[in-house]
C-alpha positions as CSV (number, residue, x, y, z in Angstrom):
1,X,0.0,0.0,0.0
2,X,2.8,2.4,0.9
3,X,4.5,1.7,-2.4
4,X,1.3,2.4,-4.3
5,X,0.9,5.7,-2.4
6,X,4.4,6.8,-3.2
7,X,4.0,5.7,-6.8
8,X,0.8,7.7,-7.2
9,X,2.5,10.7,-5.6
10,X,5.4,10.5,-8.2
11,X,2.9,10.1,-11.1
12,X,1.0,13.1,-9.9
13,X,4.1,15.2,-9.6
14,X,5.2,14.1,-13.0
15,X,1.8,15.0,-14.5
16,X,1.8,18.4,-12.8
17,X,5.3,19.0,-14.1
18,X,4.2,18.2,-17.6
19,X,1.4,20.7,-17.3
20,X,4.0,23.3,-16.2
21,X,2.4,23.5,-12.7
22,X,4.8,23.9,-9.9
23,X,4.2,21.8,-6.8
24,X,3.3,24.1,-3.9
25,X,5.3,24.0,-0.6
26,X,2.2,22.5,1.0
27,X,1.9,19.7,-1.6
28,X,5.7,19.0,-1.3
29,X,5.3,18.8,2.5
30,X,2.5,16.2,2.1
31,X,4.7,14.2,-0.3
32,X,7.6,14.4,2.1
33,X,5.6,13.4,5.1
34,X,4.3,10.3,3.2
35,X,7.9,9.4,2.3
36,X,8.9,9.7,6.0
37,X,6.0,7.6,7.2
38,X,6.8,5.0,4.6
39,X,10.5,4.9,5.6
40,X,9.5,4.6,9.3
41,X,7.0,1.8,8.6
42,X,9.5,-0.1,6.3
43,X,12.1,0.1,9.0
44,X,9.8,-0.7,11.9
45,X,10.5,2.7,13.6
46,X,8.2,4.9,15.6
47,X,8.8,8.6,15.6
48,X,7.1,11.7,17.0
49,X,5.9,14.3,14.5
50,X,6.1,18.1,15.1
51,X,3.6,20.6,13.7
52,X,6.1,21.5,10.9
53,X,6.4,17.8,9.8
54,X,9.8,17.1,11.4
55,X,9.8,13.5,12.7
56,X,12.2,12.5,15.5
57,X,13.3,9.7,17.7
58,X,15.2,10.5,20.9
59,X,17.6,7.5,21.2
60,X,19.5,8.8,24.3
61,X,18.0,11.3,26.7
62,X,21.1,13.3,27.9
63,X,21.1,15.4,31.0
64,X,20.5,19.0,32.0
65,X,18.8,21.7,30.0
66,X,18.1,22.1,26.3
67,X,19.8,24.5,24.0
68,X,18.0,27.5,22.5
69,X,18.2,29.1,19.1
70,X,20.9,31.5,20.4
71,X,23.1,28.6,21.6
72,X,26.4,27.5,20.0
73,X,26.0,23.7,19.7
74,X,28.8,21.2,19.5
75,X,27.6,18.0,17.8
76,X,28.6,14.8,16.2
77,X,26.3,13.9,13.3
78,X,25.6,11.9,10.2
79,X,23.3,13.2,7.4
80,X,21.9,10.9,4.7
81,X,19.2,10.5,2.2
82,X,16.3,8.0,2.4
83,X,18.2,5.6,0.2
84,X,21.1,5.5,2.8
85,X,23.5,7.8,0.8
86,X,25.6,9.7,3.3
87,X,26.2,13.3,2.3
88,X,28.0,14.6,5.4
89,X,29.2,13.4,8.7
90,X,31.7,13.9,11.5
91,X,34.0,11.0,11.9
92,X,35.3,9.2,15.0
93,X,35.5,11.5,18.0
94,X,35.4,14.6,15.8
95,X,32.9,17.3,16.8
96,X,31.9,20.5,15.1
97,X,30.4,23.7,16.7
98,X,27.8,25.9,15.0
99,X,25.6,28.8,16.0
100,X,22.2,27.0,16.0
101,X,20.6,30.1,14.5
102,X,22.7,29.7,11.3
103,X,21.6,26.1,10.6
104,X,18.7,24.6,8.6
105,X,15.3,24.8,10.1
106,X,15.2,21.1,10.8
107,X,18.3,21.4,13.1
108,X,16.9,24.6,14.7
109,X,13.8,22.7,15.6
110,X,15.3,19.3,16.4
111,X,18.5,20.1,18.4
112,X,16.6,22.0,21.1
113,X,14.7,18.7,21.8
114,X,18.0,17.2,22.9
115,X,19.9,17.7,26.2
116,X,23.7,17.6,26.7
117,X,24.9,14.1,25.8
118,X,21.5,13.4,24.1
119,X,21.2,11.6,20.8
120,X,18.4,11.7,18.3
121,X,17.4,10.8,14.8
122,X,15.6,13.5,12.8
123,X,13.6,13.0,9.6
124,X,13.4,16.3,7.8
125,X,10.9,17.2,5.1
126,X,12.7,19.0,2.3
127,X,11.2,22.4,3.2
128,X,13.0,22.3,6.5
129,X,16.3,21.6,4.8
130,X,17.3,22.7,1.3
131,X,13.9,22.6,-0.4
132,X,13.7,22.9,-4.2
133,X,17.2,24.2,-4.5
134,X,19.2,21.2,-3.1
135,X,22.9,21.6,-2.6
136,X,26.0,19.6,-3.6
137,X,25.3,15.9,-3.0
138,X,21.6,16.6,-2.0
139,X,19.0,16.6,-4.8
140,X,16.2,19.2,-4.8
141,X,13.2,18.3,-2.6
142,X,15.1,15.6,-0.7
143,X,13.9,14.2,2.6
144,X,16.9,14.1,4.9
145,X,17.8,12.0,7.9
146,X,20.2,13.2,10.6
147,X,21.6,11.3,13.5
148,X,22.8,13.9,15.9
149,X,24.6,13.7,19.3
150,X,24.5,17.0,21.2
151,X,28.0,17.0,22.8
152,X,27.8,20.5,24.4
153,X,26.2,23.9,24.2
């Protein structure tokens, strides 16, 4: 059934593209959420969905308080596409520090759900990441998965 739903979504997008009609951000969000739900079901995972469409699984609670949008966050992470293609990651004990306010919306929304030492997996609709533009190694309108460990903030 999930495969049929995804297939029909792709056919609909292709048809609309042929008509010269752009997919609206709302339509893209619906498509992305369906892809996330299919991925979760196919991998026997249960995630929580936020109002924006971000899905997340907290895999390790961590301790203390949560960072805010004005925090500088130090993380370890792995980012990949639904097909498993890794497009970016820290390796080994390597960490990287960012001002949270400078990151994609998915991280701005997801990282504050973690506490210091916490880990989570975040499933981002394309509109909370790079949207219709894409970036090097990430095609336009890609749903992204991030495994993030919040080392410090």
